[in-house]
C-alpha positions as CSV (number, residue, x, y, z in Angstrom):
1,M,18.1,65.6,-21.9
2,T,16.7,62.6,-23.7
3,T,14.0,63.0,-26.5
4,I,11.1,62.3,-27.6
5,R,13.1,61.6,-31.0
6,D,16.0,59.9,-28.8
7,L,13.4,57.1,-27.8
8,R,12.1,56.6,-31.2
9,A,15.4,56.1,-32.6
10,A,16.1,54.1,-29.9
11,A,13.0,51.7,-30.0
12,P,13.9,49.9,-33.3
13,A,17.3,49.4,-32.0
14,A,15.8,47.9,-28.7
15,L,13.3,45.5,-29.8
16,R,15.6,43.8,-32.2
17,R,17.1,42.6,-29.9
18,M,14.2,42.0,-27.5
19,S,13.5,39.3,-30.3
20,R,17.0,37.9,-30.6
21,S,16.7,37.6,-26.8
22,T,16.4,33.7,-25.2
23,T,13.2,34.5,-23.3
24,T,11.2,36.3,-25.8
25,T,11.5,32.7,-28.4
26,L,11.2,30.7,-25.4
27,L,7.5,32.5,-23.9
28,C,6.3,33.2,-27.7
29,V,6.9,28.9,-28.3
30,V,4.8,28.6,-25.0
31,L,2.6,30.4,-26.2
32,A,2.4,28.8,-28.6
33,G,2.2,25.1,-27.8
34,Y,0.3,26.0,-24.8
35,V,-2.9,27.8,-27.6
36,A,-2.5,24.4,-29.8
37,L,-2.7,21.4,-26.9
38,G,-5.7,23.8,-25.9
39,I,-7.2,23.3,-29.5
40,S,-5.8,19.8,-30.1
41,S,-7.7,18.8,-26.3
42,S,-11.6,20.9,-28.0
43,G,-10.9,23.5,-25.0
44,S,-10.3,20.8,-22.0
45,F,-7.3,22.7,-21.3
46,F,-8.2,26.1,-20.7
47,E,-10.7,24.6,-18.5
48,G,-9.8,25.3,-14.2
49,P,-9.2,21.9,-13.0
50,S,-7.0,20.9,-17.1
51,L,-4.9,24.9,-16.0
52,R,-4.5,24.3,-12.5
53,T,-3.3,20.3,-12.4
54,F,-0.6,21.4,-15.2
55,L,0.9,24.4,-12.6
56,Q,0.6,22.5,-9.5
57,Y,3.6,20.0,-11.3
58,L,5.2,22.8,-13.0
59,A,6.6,24.3,-9.4
60,T,9.5,21.6,-9.2
61,P,10.5,21.7,-12.0
62,I,11.1,25.5,-12.0
63,L,12.7,25.0,-8.7
64,I,15.4,22.2,-9.7
65,G,15.8,24.5,-12.5
66,L,16.6,27.0,-10.0
67,A,18.4,25.0,-8.1
68,Q,20.9,23.8,-11.0
69,M,21.3,27.4,-12.3
70,V,22.7,29.0,-9.6
71,A,25.5,26.3,-9.1
72,L,25.7,27.0,-13.1
73,C,26.8,30.7,-12.5
74,V,30.0,29.6,-10.8
75,G,31.1,27.3,-13.4
76,Q,29.3,24.6,-10.7
77,L,27.7,21.3,-11.2
78,N,25.0,19.9,-9.2
79,L,24.8,15.9,-10.6
80,A,23.2,15.3,-7.2
81,V,20.2,17.7,-7.5
82,G,18.0,15.1,-7.7
83,A,19.0,12.3,-4.5
84,L,19.2,15.4,-2.4
85,G,15.6,16.0,-3.3
86,G,14.6,12.6,-3.3
87,F,16.0,12.1,0.3
88,T,14.3,15.3,1.7
89,A,10.9,14.3,0.6
90,C,11.4,11.7,1.9
91,L,12.5,12.6,5.5
92,M,9.7,14.9,5.8
93,G,7.4,11.7,5.1
94,V,9.0,9.6,7.2
95,L,9.5,12.5,10.1
96,M,5.5,13.2,9.8
97,A,4.2,9.4,8.9
98,D,6.3,8.0,11.9
99,N,7.7,10.0,14.3
100,G,4.3,12.5,14.4
101,V,6.2,15.5,13.6
102,P,4.2,18.4,13.0
103,A,3.8,19.3,8.9
104,V,5.7,22.5,9.2
105,L,8.3,21.3,11.6
106,A,8.7,18.7,9.3
107,A,9.4,20.8,6.2
108,L,11.6,23.2,8.0
109,I,13.8,19.9,9.0
110,G,14.0,18.6,5.2
111,V,14.1,22.0,4.0
112,L,17.1,23.3,6.0
113,A,19.0,19.9,6.3
114,A,18.7,19.8,2.0
115,T,20.7,23.5,2.8
116,A,22.7,22.0,4.8
117,T,23.9,19.3,2.7
118,G,24.7,22.2,-0.1
119,L,26.6,24.0,1.9
120,V,28.5,20.8,3.3
121,T,29.5,19.4,-0.3
122,G,30.6,23.2,-1.1
123,V,33.3,23.3,1.7
124,F,34.2,19.6,0.8
125,I,34.3,20.7,-3.2
126,V,36.8,24.6,-1.6
127,A,38.7,22.0,1.1
128,T,39.6,19.5,-1.3
129,R,39.9,21.4,-4.8
130,I,38.1,18.0,-5.9
131,N,36.3,18.6,-8.9
132,G,32.5,20.0,-8.9
133,F,31.0,17.3,-11.0
134,I,33.5,14.0,-9.0
135,V,32.1,15.7,-5.2
136,T,27.6,16.0,-6.2
137,L,28.5,12.6,-8.0
138,G,29.6,11.1,-4.8
139,T,27.4,12.7,-2.9
140,M,23.9,11.4,-5.7
141,T,25.5,7.8,-4.1
142,I,25.3,8.6,-0.4
143,L,22.3,10.6,-1.0
144,L,20.6,7.6,-2.8
145,G,21.4,4.8,-0.7
146,A,19.8,7.2,2.0
147,Q,17.0,7.8,0.9
148,Y,16.2,3.4,0.4
149,R,16.9,3.4,4.3
150,L,14.5,5.8,5.5
151,S,11.6,4.9,2.7
152,G,12.5,0.9,1.4
153,T,10.6,-0.7,-1.1
154,R,7.5,0.8,0.9
155,T,5.6,4.2,-0.6
156,I,5.2,7.0,2.3
157,D,1.7,8.3,1.9
158,G,0.2,9.2,6.1
159,Y,2.1,12.6,6.2
160,S,0.0,15.4,7.3
161,E,-3.2,16.5,5.7
162,T,-1.7,20.1,6.8
163,L,0.6,20.2,3.9
164,R,-1.7,18.3,1.4
165,D,-4.8,20.3,1.5
166,L,-2.0,22.9,0.7
167,G,-0.4,20.6,-2.3
168,R,-4.0,21.5,-3.2
169,A,-5.1,24.8,-2.6
170,A,-5.2,26.8,-5.2
171,P,-7.8,30.0,-5.0
172,L,-8.5,31.0,-8.8
173,N,-6.9,27.3,-10.3
174,I,-3.6,29.4,-8.6
175,P,-1.7,25.7,-7.2
176,L,0.0,27.8,-3.7
177,V,3.2,25.2,-4.4
178,F,3.5,26.9,-7.6
179,L,3.3,30.4,-6.3
180,T,5.2,28.9,-4.1
181,A,7.7,28.5,-7.4
182,L,7.0,31.6,-8.4
183,A,8.4,33.5,-4.9
184,A,11.5,31.5,-5.2
185,A,12.4,32.7,-9.0
186,A,11.3,36.2,-8.2
187,A,13.6,35.8,-4.6
188,L,16.4,34.6,-6.4
189,A,16.1,37.9,-9.3
190,A,16.3,40.0,-6.9
191,F,19.7,38.4,-5.0
192,M,21.7,37.9,-8.1
193,Y,20.4,41.4,-10.2
194,R,20.3,43.5,-7.2
195,T,22.8,42.7,-4.6
196,V,26.4,43.1,-4.2
197,A,26.8,39.0,-2.9
198,G,24.9,38.3,-6.3
199,R,27.2,40.0,-8.9
200,R,30.0,38.4,-6.7
201,L,28.5,35.0,-7.4
202,L,28.5,36.0,-11.4
203,A,31.9,37.3,-11.4
204,A,33.1,34.7,-9.6
205,G,32.1,32.6,-12.6
206,G,32.4,34.7,-15.0
207,N,36.2,35.5,-14.8
208,P,37.5,33.4,-11.0
209,L,40.8,35.6,-12.5
210,A,40.2,39.3,-12.5
211,A,37.5,38.6,-9.1
212,R,39.9,37.4,-6.5
213,L,42.3,40.4,-8.5
214,S,39.1,42.3,-7.3
215,G,39.0,41.4,-4.1
216,I,36.3,38.3,-4.1
217,S,36.4,34.7,-2.5
218,T,36.1,33.0,-5.7
219,D,35.7,29.7,-2.5
220,R,33.3,31.8,-0.6
221,Q,30.8,31.8,-3.7
222,I,31.0,28.2,-4.8
223,V,29.9,27.5,-1.3
224,L,27.6,29.8,-1.2
225,A,26.1,28.9,-4.9
226,H,25.5,25.5,-3.8
227,T,24.4,26.1,-0.5
228,L,21.2,28.1,-2.4
229,S,21.3,25.6,-4.6
230,G,20.7,22.3,-1.6
231,L,17.7,25.3,-0.7
232,L,16.1,25.6,-3.3
233,V,16.2,21.7,-3.8
234,G,14.8,21.7,-0.5
235,I,11.8,23.6,-1.7
236,A,11.4,21.9,-3.9
237,A,10.4,18.4,-2.3
238,L,8.2,19.8,-0.1
239,T,6.4,21.0,-3.0
240,A,6.3,17.5,-5.1
241,T,5.3,16.1,-1.0
242,A,2.7,18.3,-1.1
243,S,1.6,17.5,-4.1
244,L,2.4,13.7,-4.7
245,P,-0.4,11.2,-2.9
246,G,3.3,9.1,-1.1
247,V,6.9,10.1,-1.6
248,N,9.3,7.1,-2.1
249,R,12.5,6.1,-3.2
250,S,11.0,6.9,-6.6
251,V,11.1,10.4,-6.4
252,G,14.1,12.3,-7.7
253,G,15.4,10.0,-9.6
254,D,13.9,12.0,-13.0
255,W,14.5,15.3,-11.7
256,L,18.4,15.6,-12.8
257,L,17.6,15.9,-16.8
258,P,14.8,19.0,-16.9
259,S,17.5,20.3,-14.6
260,F,20.1,20.7,-17.0
261,A,17.5,21.3,-19.5
262,A,16.1,24.8,-17.8
263,P,18.6,26.6,-17.0
264,I,20.5,25.6,-20.1
265,I,18.0,26.1,-22.8
266,G,16.4,29.2,-21.2
267,G,20.5,30.3,-21.8
268,V,22.3,29.8,-19.1
269,A,26.1,29.8,-20.2
270,L,27.6,26.1,-19.3
271,T,31.3,28.0,-18.1
272,G,29.9,30.3,-15.9
273,G,29.3,33.8,-15.3
274,S,25.3,34.4,-16.4
275,V,22.0,33.5,-14.9
276,A,18.6,34.2,-16.3
277,V,15.8,33.3,-14.2
278,V,13.0,34.1,-16.6
279,G,14.2,32.2,-19.3
280,T,15.0,28.9,-17.0
281,V,11.1,29.2,-16.1
282,L,10.1,29.2,-19.2
283,A,12.4,27.0,-19.8
284,A,10.4,24.8,-17.3
285,F,7.7,25.5,-18.7
286,L,7.9,24.7,-22.2
287,M,9.2,21.0,-20.6
288,R,6.3,21.3,-18.7
289,L,4.2,21.2,-21.7
290,I,5.8,18.7,-23.8
291,D,5.1,15.6,-20.6
292,T,1.4,17.2,-21.1
293,A,1.4,15.9,-24.7
294,R,3.0,13.3,-24.4
295,A,0.8,11.6,-22.2
296,Q,-2.4,13.7,-23.8
297,F,-1.3,11.6,-27.4
298,S,0.0,8.6,-25.7
299,L,4.2,8.4,-26.6
300,D,6.4,7.1,-25.4
301,P,8.3,8.9,-22.5
302,S,11.6,7.7,-23.9
303,W,10.8,9.8,-27.2
304,V,10.1,13.2,-24.6
305,N,13.6,12.7,-22.8
306,F,15.1,11.3,-26.2
307,L,13.5,15.6,-27.6
308,I,14.1,16.9,-24.1
309,G,18.2,15.4,-25.0
310,L,17.6,17.1,-28.3
311,V,17.4,20.6,-27.9
312,V,19.1,20.7,-25.1
313,L,22.2,19.4,-27.7
314,G,21.2,21.8,-29.5
315,T,21.3,25.1,-27.1
316,V,24.3,24.1,-25.9
317,V,25.5,23.6,-30.0
318,G,23.8,26.9,-31.3
319,G,25.3,29.0,-28.6
320,R,29.6,27.4,-28.6
321,I,29.1,28.7,-32.5
322,H,28.3,31.8,-31.1
323,Q,31.0,32.6,-29.5
324,T,33.0,31.4,-31.4
325,H,31.6,33.8,-34.2
326,L,31.7,36.8,-31.4
327,D,35.1,35.3,-31.0
328,K,36.1,35.8,-34.2
329,K,34.6,39.0,-34.3
330,G,37.1,40.6,-31.6
331,P,36.1,41.7,-28.5
332,A,33.7,44.9,-28.6
333,P,34.5,48.0,-27.1
334,V,33.6,49.2,-23.7
335,P,32.4,52.5,-23.7
336,R,34.8,55.3,-21.4
337,G,33.8,54.7,-18.0
338,D,32.1,51.4,-17.6
339,A,33.6,48.7,-16.7
340,T,34.0,45.1,-16.8
341,P,30.8,42.8,-15.1
342,A,33.5,41.6,-12.6
343,A,35.4,44.6,-12.2
344,A,32.0,46.2,-11.2
345,A,31.1,43.4,-9.0
346,A,33.7,44.1,-6.7
347,T,33.7,47.5,-6.8
348,G,30.0,46.5,-5.7
349,G,31.3,44.7,-3.1
350,A,34.2,47.3,-2.0
351,R,32.0,49.7,-1.4
């Protein structure tokens, strides 16, 4: 039986682990940045309208970061995140503005189209054994052409007022599109951490050979990861369409770097086998703070991309150095009766 003395002895160690975690570090940085921006704006950043605008345009970075995170967890890359999001947004805009399709149906078609595109991408990667980098690069090029075909040089802004109302709705100054992003993050976290299918994804990404020996089809996990990535991009396109005054061929053009930056800064390994939902959300929050600071202090936009790229490279290099240090120390002892993540996932899948 656990005693109060045991809990008191374990508490300092737990606090030390928490203080060293990426999520805790990001949370402290985000809080400090938010307070600093509020003070520099003489408190206007804390007011309702400013908070509402900030959170409204935070929804899309969260969703595209989660979309890339799902692909990374199986050791894949999705270079088509921005192109798929832009195509889906233009598709929904054209359906509503040019064809009179109701907002709900247009949104459903757009999200399903993005999900189907992710599914086809995953199947193509598995069937051809071509590296996912090349496949998603080709998919990106095709979708950019399709996006231009849909929108041309115009801005599509005559779509449903119902969708616009959804984008503007903000009970208690908390936009519904931001709540949608948080709901998607919560659902994804529950799927990855609490379901057998989620554990299989992590096992397939962390150790493909062990996963196959445990009876897990790594091919199915790759297809599932790209399908989920497409679904999240579709939801991101929906929130962007609802928030923006109009959509055109530029939508999604600046999504690729943030989609990688959020999960990498949030603590997701490029080698697969890990997810960090809360870390990804906080990293997206941090990038939104940087963008807000750029606008507030009239900074050159190129410096923002430079700073984000520098942080991403620093995070990757730091993670590599830490992994090298762990490899030199040797594998940590596994307590008797415990199983590796891949074996645990396989056990869960066999039940």
